[in-house]
C-alpha positions in Angstrom: 0.0 0.0 0.0 0.9 3.6 -0.4 0.8 5.6 2.9 0.9 9.3 2.9 1.6 11.3 6.1 1.5 14.9 7.0 5.0 16.4 6.7 6.7 16.8 10.1 7.2 20.3 11.5 9.3 19.5 14.5 8.6 18.5 18.1 7.6 15.1 19.5 5.1 14.3 16.8 8.0 14.3 14.3 9.5 11.3 16.2 6.2 9.6 16.3 5.8 9.9 12.5 9.3 8.5 12.1 8.3 5.5 14.1 5.3 4.9 11.9 7.4 5.4 8.8 9.9 2.8 9.9 7.2 0.4 10.9 5.1 0.7 7.7 8.2 0.3 5.6 9.1 -2.9 7.5 5.6 -4.2 6.8 6.2 -3.7 3.1 4.3 -0.5 2.5 5.5 2.6 0.7 5.6 5.8 2.8 5.8 9.4 1.8 5.3 12.8 3.5 2.8 15.4 2.1 3.2 19.1 2.3 -0.3 19.9 1.1 0.2 20.1 -2.7 -2.7 18.7 -4.7 -0.5 17.6 -7.6 1.7 15.6 -5.2 -1.4 13.9 -3.7 -2.7 13.1 -7.2 0.6 11.7 -8.3 1.1 9.5 -5.2 -2.4 8.1 -5.2 -2.4 7.2 -1.5 -4.2 4.2 -0.1 -4.0 5.8 3.4 -3.5 9.4 4.5 -2.5 10.2 8.1 -3.1 13.8 9.2 -3.2 15.9 12.4 -5.4 18.8 13.6 -2.3 20.6 14.8 -0.8 20.5 11.3 -3.8 21.2 9.2 -3.8 20.1 5.5 -7.0 20.4 3.5 -7.6 17.0 1.9 -8.7 16.9 -1.7 -12.0 15.0 -1.3 -12.5 14.3 -5.0 -9.1 12.6 -5.2 -9.8 10.7 -2.0 -13.0 9.4 -3.5 -11.2 8.6 -6.8 -8.4 6.6 -5.2 -10.4 5.1 -2.3 -8.0 6.7 0.2 -8.6 5.9 3.9 -8.2 9.0 6.0 -7.0 9.0 9.6 -6.5 12.2 11.6 -4.9 12.6 15.0 -7.1 14.7 17.3 -7.1 16.0 20.8 -9.7 15.2 23.4 -13.3 16.2 22.8 -15.3 14.3 25.4 -17.9 14.3 28.1 -15.2 14.6 30.7 -13.3 17.7 29.9 -9.7 17.9 30.8 -8.6 20.8 33.0 -5.9 22.9 31.7 -2.6 22.1 33.4 -0.3 23.8 30.8 -0.9 27.4 31.8 -2.6 28.9 28.7 -2.5 25.7 26.7 -5.7 23.8 26.4 -5.8 20.0 26.5 -9.2 19.9 24.7 -9.5 20.3 21.0 -10.6 23.8 20.2 -13.9 24.3 18.3 -12.4 25.5 15.1 -10.2 22.4 14.8 -13.1 20.1 15.7 -15.0 21.7 12.8 -12.0 21.4 10.5 -11.4 17.7 11.4 -15.1 16.8 10.8 -14.9 18.6 7.4 -12.1 16.3 6.3 -14.6 13.4 6.4 -12.1 11.0 8.1 -12.6 7.3 8.2 -11.1 7.4 11.7 -9.9 9.9 14.2 -7.4 8.8 16.8 -6.0 10.0 20.1 -3.0 9.3 22.2 -4.9 7.4 24.8 -5.6 3.8 25.8 -8.7 1.6 26.1 -11.7 3.4 27.8 -10.1 6.8 27.3 -12.1 6.8 24.1 -15.3 6.7 26.2 -14.2 9.4 28.6 -12.1 12.1 26.8 -12.8 11.5 23.1 -16.4 10.2 23.1 -18.0 13.3 21.6 -16.1 12.8 18.4 -18.3 9.7 18.1 -21.6 10.7 19.7 -21.9 14.2 18.2 -20.0 13.9 14.9 -20.5 10.2 14.1 -16.8 9.5 13.6 -14.9 6.3 14.3 -12.6 6.8 17.2 -9.5 4.8 18.0 -7.0 5.0 20.9 -3.5 4.6 19.4 -0.8 5.8 21.9 2.9 6.4 21.4 5.3 3.5 21.3 9.0 2.6 21.0 10.7 2.6 17.6 12.7 -0.7 17.5 14.4 0.5 14.3 16.0 3.5 16.1 16.3 2.1 19.6 18.0 -1.2 20.3 21.0 -2.4 22.3 24.5 -1.7 21.1 27.8 -2.2 22.8 28.4 0.1 25.8 30.8 2.9 25.2 33.0 4.0 28.2 32.7 7.6 27.0 28.9 7.3 27.6 28.9 5.0 30.6 26.8 6.3 33.6 24.3 5.3 36.1 21.3 7.3 34.8 20.6 8.8 31.4 17.8 11.3 30.5 17.2 12.9 27.1 14.4 15.4 26.8 13.3 19.0 26.9 12.6 21.1 30.0 9.8 23.2 28.7 7.9 25.4 31.1 4.9 23.1 31.4 7.2 20.1 32.0 9.4 21.9 34.5 7.3 21.1 37.6 7.7 17.4 37.3 11.3 17.6 36.1 12.3 19.9 38.9 10.6 17.7 41.5 11.8 14.3 40.3 14.8 14.7 38.1 16.7 17.6 39.6 17.1 16.1 43.1 19.1 13.3 41.4 21.8 15.8 40.2 25.0 15.5 42.0 23.8 12.3 43.8 24.4 9.9 40.9 26.6 9.6 37.8 23.9 11.0 35.5 24.0 12.4 32.0 21.2 14.8 30.9 20.8 15.9 27.3 18.0 18.2 26.2 16.8 21.5 24.9 14.2 24.0 25.7 14.4 25.5 29.2 17.5 24.0 30.6 19.4 27.2 30.3 17.0 28.9 32.7 17.7 26.4 35.5 20.4 27.3 38.0 21.9 25.0 40.5 25.4 24.7 42.0 25.5 21.0 41.6 27.3 20.0 38.4 25.9 17.7 35.8 26.5 17.0 32.2 24.0 18.4 29.7 24.1 19.3 26.0 21.7 21.1 23.7 22.6 18.5 21.0 22.8 14.8 20.8 22.4 12.7 17.7 19.9 9.8 17.5 22.9 7.4 17.1 24.5 8.8 20.3 21.2 8.5 22.2 21.2 4.8 21.3 24.8 4.4 22.6 24.0 6.5 25.7 21.0 4.4 26.6 22.9 1.2 26.0 25.8 2.4 28.2 23.6 3.5 31.2 21.8 1.5 33.9 18.6 3.3 34.6 16.4 5.6 32.5 14.4 8.0 34.7 10.9 8.5 33.2 9.3 11.9 34.0 5.9 12.7 32.6 4.2 15.9 31.7 1.7 17.1 34.3 -1.5 16.1 32.4 -0.1 12.6 31.8 0.4 12.2 35.5 -3.2 13.3 36.2 -5.1 11.8 33.3 -2.9 9.1 31.9 -3.0 10.2 28.3 -0.2 11.3 26.0 2.3 8.8 27.5 5.7 9.9 26.2 7.8 7.6 24.0 10.5 7.6 26.6 8.9 4.8 28.8 9.0 2.5 25.7 12.3 3.4 24.0 14.4 3.3 27.2 13.8 -0.4 27.8 14.4 -1.2 24.1 18.1 -0.2 24.7 18.3 -2.3 27.8 17.8 0.4 30.4 15.6 0.0 33.4 12.7 2.5 33.3 11.7 3.9 36.7 8.7 6.2 36.5 7.3 9.2 38.5 3.6 8.9 39.4 1.5 8.6 36.2 -2.2 7.8 36.1 -3.0 4.5 34.4 0.6 3.8 33.2 0.1 0.3 34.6 -2.4 -0.3 31.8 0.7 -0.4 29.6 3.0 -2.3 31.9 2.2 -4.8 34.6 3.0 -3.3 38.0 5.5 -5.9 38.8 7.8 -4.9 36.0 7.5 -1.1 36.1 8.6 0.5 39.3 6.6 3.7 39.9 7.3 6.2 42.7 4.7 7.9 44.8 6.9 10.8 45.8 10.2 12.3 44.9 11.8 10.6 47.9 10.3 7.2 46.9 11.7 7.9 43.4 15.2 8.3 44.8 14.8 5.2 47.0 13.8 3.1 44.0 16.9 4.3 42.1 19.1 3.6 45.1 17.7 0.1 45.4 18.2 -1.0 41.8 21.6 0.6 41.5 22.7 -1.4 44.5 21.2 -4.7 43.2 22.5 -5.2 39.7 21.0 -8.6 39.1 17.5 -7.4 40.0 18.0 -4.3 37.8 19.2 -6.4 34.8 16.4 -8.9 35.2 13.7 -6.3 35.4 15.1 -4.3 32.5 15.0 -7.5 30.4 11.4 -8.1 31.3 10.5 -4.5 30.4 12.2 -4.9 27.1 10.5 -8.1 26.2 7.1 -6.5 27.1 7.7 -3.5 24.9 8.8 -5.7 22.0 5.7 -7.8 22.3 3.1 -5.0 22.8 4.4 -1.5 22.5 6.5 -0.9 19.3 5.3 1.1 16.3 4.8 -2.2 14.6 2.0 -2.8 17.1 0.6 0.7 16.6 0.8 0.3 12.8 -1.3 -2.8 13.1 -3.8 -0.9 15.2 -4.0 1.8 12.5 -4.6 -0.8 9.7 -7.2 -2.6 11.8 -9.0 0.7 12.7 -9.2 1.7 9.1 -10.8 -1.6 8.2 -7.8 -3.0 6.3 -8.1 -6.5 7.8 -5.8 -8.3 5.5 -3.0 -5.8 6.0 -3.5 -5.9 9.8 -3.3 -9.6 9.8 -0.1 -9.5 7.8 1.3 -7.0 10.3 0.5 -9.5 13.1 2.6 -12.1 11.4 5.5 -9.6 10.9 5.4 -8.7 14.6 5.5 -12.3 15.7 8.6 -12.9 13.5 10.3 -9.6 14.2 14.0 -9.9 15.3 15.4 -6.9 17.2 18.4 -5.2 15.6 20.5 -5.6 18.7 24.3 -5.6 18.2 25.2 -7.2 21.5 
């Protein structure tokens, strides 16, 4: 099949699209990005188009009808249970103009970054008021970008964290990650907001790190702290990729409090702290007990490979769009997938 996706514009969604690109290509499909040009849409003749309300592209409905293109659009919550704003002036709910725009695109499916019954709580009005098919397809780990490679002494450390410290994330980062600085051998790489943080404790950080270096860093560390955005901690939606890609590289993921994260991981394989002090105690414990750390990291990795890679999410996409044969073939590919580990 030919799968056309909205062209990335930066931010976390760019990495999500890259994960889908890698997964769909592995499943034998052709993938291209679309910048909104009608001629390019006509020439590509997509079987599937994946868009997003945040990056609006008006879909040529006559060409969609001609080619039989299935349309899926990522949307934010529009539900009976409205989500309180926890990002200052950012809203968690889809604004009215984007709801109207999404409905006007006549999608075969809208999807959100939730899980299970989130569709009946936070996204249900897409279905009940607009008559649209709604799917929950959360983030995942990209096994084509994140896998185990030999540890490099240059990158070896106890804890590794890669991510931004934007204003709306700073509360959790400052509460859970910052107290670890100076206590452990920790490497932090990121962007967005780190320069505004001042603390006498020294730690390594950089505004730049390549994807290849992230893979080596994660394969050389022991624990990957997982810190969520405030709304994920409260509502359990928009789970970041970090909790999935960290285990793919052999790191043990230890999480701050996050609502419903144990819907993704059994509680016995994902340590989750109740408080910043508990977070530190969990890290102390697993750094002091290497065999337990390594065993739990291996169990996390196996669980992600079985249930939470973008191959799994690609299958959910195909199934949600009614492409049963392609979804079944994806299941066979997932069952036979061999990780790209170099160790």
